[in-house]
C-alpha positions as CSV (number, residue, x, y, z in Angstrom):
1,V,44.6,-65.6,175.6
2,G,46.4,-62.3,174.9
3,P,44.1,-59.5,174.0
4,V,41.1,-61.9,173.3
5,V,38.0,-61.0,175.4
6,L,35.9,-64.0,176.4
7,D,32.5,-64.3,177.9
8,T,31.7,-67.2,175.7
9,A,30.0,-70.6,175.9
10,F,31.7,-73.4,174.0
11,T,29.9,-76.5,172.8
12,T,30.6,-79.5,170.5
13,L,33.5,-80.2,172.8
14,D,36.2,-82.6,171.6
15,R,36.4,-85.7,173.8
16,D,39.2,-88.2,174.3
17,A,38.7,-92.0,174.1
18,D,37.8,-91.9,177.8
19,G,34.8,-89.6,177.0
20,L,36.2,-86.6,178.8
21,A,36.6,-83.1,177.4
22,R,39.6,-81.1,178.6
23,A,40.5,-77.4,178.8
24,T,44.1,-76.7,179.6
25,L,45.6,-73.4,180.7
26,D,49.3,-72.7,180.8
27,A,50.9,-70.6,183.5
28,P,52.7,-67.4,182.5
29,G,56.1,-68.4,181.3
30,G,54.9,-71.8,180.2
31,V,55.8,-73.7,183.5
32,G,52.8,-75.3,185.1
33,G,49.2,-74.7,184.6
34,A,46.0,-76.7,185.1
35,T,43.6,-78.9,183.2
36,L,39.9,-78.9,183.8
37,W,38.2,-82.2,182.7
38,V,34.4,-82.9,182.4
39,D,32.4,-86.0,181.6
40,D,29.6,-86.1,179.0
41,A,27.1,-84.7,181.5
42,F,28.7,-81.3,180.7
43,P,28.3,-80.5,177.0
44,Y,29.2,-76.8,177.5
45,L,32.1,-74.8,178.9
46,M,31.8,-71.1,179.7
47,V,35.1,-69.2,179.4
48,Y,35.4,-65.7,181.0
49,T,38.4,-63.4,181.0
50,G,36.9,-60.9,183.5
51,D,37.0,-57.9,181.2
52,T,33.6,-56.7,182.4
53,L,34.3,-56.8,186.1
54,G,33.6,-53.5,187.8
55,E,36.9,-53.1,189.6
56,L,39.7,-52.4,187.1
57,Q,42.4,-54.2,189.2
58,R,40.4,-57.4,189.1
59,R,40.1,-57.5,185.3
60,R,42.2,-60.1,183.3
61,R,43.8,-61.5,186.4
62,A,42.7,-65.0,185.5
63,V,40.6,-67.1,183.2
64,A,37.5,-68.7,184.5
65,I,36.3,-72.0,182.9
66,E,32.9,-73.2,184.1
67,P,31.5,-76.6,183.2
68,M,27.8,-76.2,182.3
69,T,25.0,-78.7,181.7
70,C,23.0,-76.3,179.6
71,P,23.7,-73.2,177.5
72,P,23.3,-69.6,178.6
73,N,19.6,-68.6,178.8
74,A,18.6,-72.2,179.3
75,L,16.1,-71.3,182.0
76,R,14.3,-69.2,179.4
77,T,14.6,-71.6,176.5
78,G,14.5,-74.9,178.3
79,T,17.5,-76.2,176.2
80,D,19.3,-79.1,177.9
81,V,17.9,-78.1,181.4
82,V,18.3,-81.0,183.9
83,A,15.0,-81.2,185.7
84,L,14.7,-83.7,188.6
85,E,11.5,-85.0,190.0
86,P,11.4,-85.7,193.8
87,G,13.5,-88.8,194.6
88,Q,15.4,-88.7,191.3
89,E,19.2,-88.5,191.2
90,W,21.6,-87.0,188.7
91,T,25.4,-87.6,188.6
92,A,28.2,-85.8,186.8
93,R,32.0,-85.8,187.1
94,W,34.5,-83.1,186.7
95,G,37.9,-82.2,188.1
96,I,41.0,-80.1,188.0
97,E,44.5,-81.5,187.5
98,P,47.5,-79.2,188.3
99,R,50.4,-79.4,185.8
100,L,53.8,-78.8,187.4
């Protein structure tokens, strides 16, 4: 990530043949890391570097990647909001795989 400041939603995610999109982070020094994977129920990923956190010592300590079903401000715009009626169900899959 270097000096890049992120508080950004990504869409049009590239998906593998299995239909999963993946975001991979390498650990400092290049040994280890983690991969977040999401199924097609998550068309957005929010990536945040923590630069706006109030406490200076908490800034840039990690990168947060949040799977999202709808874009920022979706409750205002209605874009891709998943609305369930009583008795309806909705299923999505995501996971985190450590890389050693």
